[in-house]
C-alpha positions as CSV (number, residue, x, y, z in Angstrom):
1,M,38.4,14.1,-17.8
2,H,36.0,16.9,-17.3
3,A,33.8,15.5,-20.1
4,T,33.4,12.2,-18.4
5,L,32.6,13.8,-15.0
6,F,30.2,16.2,-16.9
7,L,28.6,12.9,-18.5
8,R,28.4,11.2,-15.2
9,A,26.6,14.1,-13.4
10,A,24.3,14.6,-16.6
11,A,23.3,10.7,-16.5
12,A,22.7,11.2,-12.7
13,L,20.2,14.0,-13.2
14,V,18.5,12.4,-16.1
15,S,18.0,9.1,-13.9
16,T,16.9,10.9,-10.8
17,S,14.5,13.2,-12.8
18,S,12.9,10.0,-14.6
19,F,12.5,8.6,-11.0
20,S,11.0,11.6,-9.5
21,C,8.4,12.0,-12.4
22,Q,7.2,8.4,-11.7
23,T,5.6,8.6,-8.4
24,G,3.9,11.4,-6.1
25,D,2.8,14.3,-8.1
26,A,0.5,12.6,-10.7
27,I,-3.3,13.3,-10.6
28,A,-5.4,10.0,-10.1
29,P,-8.3,9.8,-12.5
30,P,-11.8,9.4,-11.0
31,G,-12.4,5.5,-10.3
32,S,-15.5,4.1,-11.8
33,E,-15.4,0.7,-10.8
34,L,-15.1,-1.1,-7.1
35,I,-12.2,-3.7,-6.8
36,P,-12.6,-6.3,-4.1
37,V,-9.4,-6.3,-2.0
38,A,-8.0,-8.8,0.5
39,T,-6.0,-6.9,3.5
40,A,-3.5,-8.2,6.0
41,N,-1.7,-6.5,9.0
42,R,1.6,-7.2,9.9
43,P,4.7,-5.9,11.8
44,A,6.9,-3.8,9.5
45,L,10.4,-5.2,8.6
46,P,13.7,-3.4,9.9
47,G,14.3,-1.1,7.0
48,E,11.4,-1.8,5.0
49,F,10.4,1.0,2.7
50,L,6.8,2.0,2.6
51,P,4.8,2.7,0.6
52,V,5.5,0.1,-2.4
53,A,3.1,-1.4,-5.0
54,Q,3.6,-4.2,-7.6
55,A,1.6,-5.2,-10.6
56,A,1.7,-8.6,-12.6
57,G,0.0,-9.8,-15.8
58,G,-1.4,-12.9,-15.9
59,A,-4.2,-14.7,-18.2
60,S,-6.8,-12.1,-18.9
61,A,-6.1,-10.4,-15.6
62,I,-3.8,-8.0,-13.5
63,Q,-2.8,-8.7,-9.9
64,F,-1.8,-5.7,-7.8
65,V,-0.5,-5.6,-4.4
66,V,0.2,-2.5,-2.2
67,K,2.1,-2.3,1.2
68,R,2.1,0.9,3.3
69,E,2.2,2.0,6.9
70,G,-0.9,1.6,8.8
71,F,-2.5,-0.7,11.5
72,C,-6.2,-1.6,11.8
73,M,-7.4,-0.1,8.7
74,Y,-9.8,-0.9,6.0
75,V,-9.5,-0.4,2.0
76,E,-11.6,0.6,-0.6
77,A,-10.3,0.7,-4.1
78,T,-11.8,1.7,-7.3
79,L,-10.5,1.4,-10.9
80,S,-10.1,3.9,-13.7
81,R,-10.2,1.8,-17.2
82,E,-9.1,3.2,-20.3
83,P,-8.0,1.2,-23.3
84,H,-4.5,-0.3,-22.0
85,D,-4.4,2.0,-19.2
86,L,-5.5,1.3,-16.0
87,A,-5.3,3.3,-12.5
88,V,-6.1,1.7,-9.3
89,I,-7.2,4.1,-6.6
90,G,-6.7,2.6,-2.8
91,R,-8.2,4.6,-0.1
92,V,-7.2,3.4,3.5
93,Y,-9.4,4.2,6.3
94,V,-9.0,3.5,10.0
95,E,-11.1,1.1,11.7
96,P,-13.5,2.0,14.5
97,A,-12.3,2.9,18.0
98,D,-12.5,-0.4,19.4
99,C,-9.4,-1.5,17.7
100,A,-6.1,-2.1,19.7
101,T,-3.4,0.1,19.3
102,S,-0.4,-1.1,18.1
103,A,3.1,0.0,19.5
104,R,5.0,-1.1,16.7
105,R,5.6,0.1,13.1
106,S,3.1,-2.0,11.4
107,V,2.0,-2.5,7.6
108,I,-1.2,-3.1,6.0
109,E,-1.0,-5.0,2.7
110,Y,-4.0,-4.9,0.3
111,R,-4.2,-7.0,-2.8
112,G,-6.8,-7.4,-5.6
113,T,-7.2,-8.6,-9.3
114,I,-8.4,-6.5,-12.3
115,R,-10.2,-8.8,-14.8
116,D,-11.6,-9.3,-17.9
117,L,-8.7,-7.7,-19.9
118,T,-7.8,-8.4,-23.3
119,P,-4.1,-9.6,-24.2
120,G,-1.6,-6.9,-24.5
121,D,0.5,-4.3,-22.9
122,Y,-1.1,-2.5,-20.2
123,Q,-0.2,0.9,-18.3
124,V,-0.7,0.2,-14.5
125,R,-0.8,3.2,-12.2
126,I,-1.5,2.8,-8.4
127,F,-2.6,5.4,-6.3
128,D,-2.7,5.3,-2.4
129,A,-4.7,8.0,0.0
130,D,-5.7,8.3,3.5
131,G,-9.2,8.0,3.5
132,A,-10.7,11.1,1.4
133,G,-7.3,12.6,1.0
134,T,-5.4,13.3,-2.1
135,P,-4.3,9.9,-3.8
136,H,-0.6,10.0,-4.6
137,L,1.0,7.7,-7.0
138,I,3.3,5.0,-5.7
139,E,3.9,2.6,-8.8
140,S,3.5,3.2,-12.6
141,T,4.6,0.4,-14.6
142,F,3.7,-1.7,-17.9
143,V,2.5,-5.3,-17.6
144,K,1.7,-7.9,-20.2
145,V,-1.8,-9.6,-20.2
146,S,-2.0,-13.1,-21.9
147,L,-4.6,-15.2,-23.0
């Protein structure tokens, strides 16, 4: 019985450690290409966990979407492109002072497409930062790009 309890505790520790290594403390590489992004503001959903990001592979491209807390902001995104290793670095800035203030918790979503990719598996890391602050890793995943 003690062996079973020990194995469960060890499995929980390993899965927790794996999760914590996936986000937060990784260092973002310098971005060398601008990525056009579309942005949208909306009210936060009750219990919505933020920030969150997703990436999906397609025909010679990868699409990504980031959802983070914010209102009345604009986004500049850059890309670090290495062979089958991509890093998106999103920097979110507050709009000028003439923007109306939101009384509710709000979300800014930004999405973009990384184009001109050869078929294969890619590691995609997505970092997010407040303005010129330090980018934080919010997603690291592998996606497949097709012809």
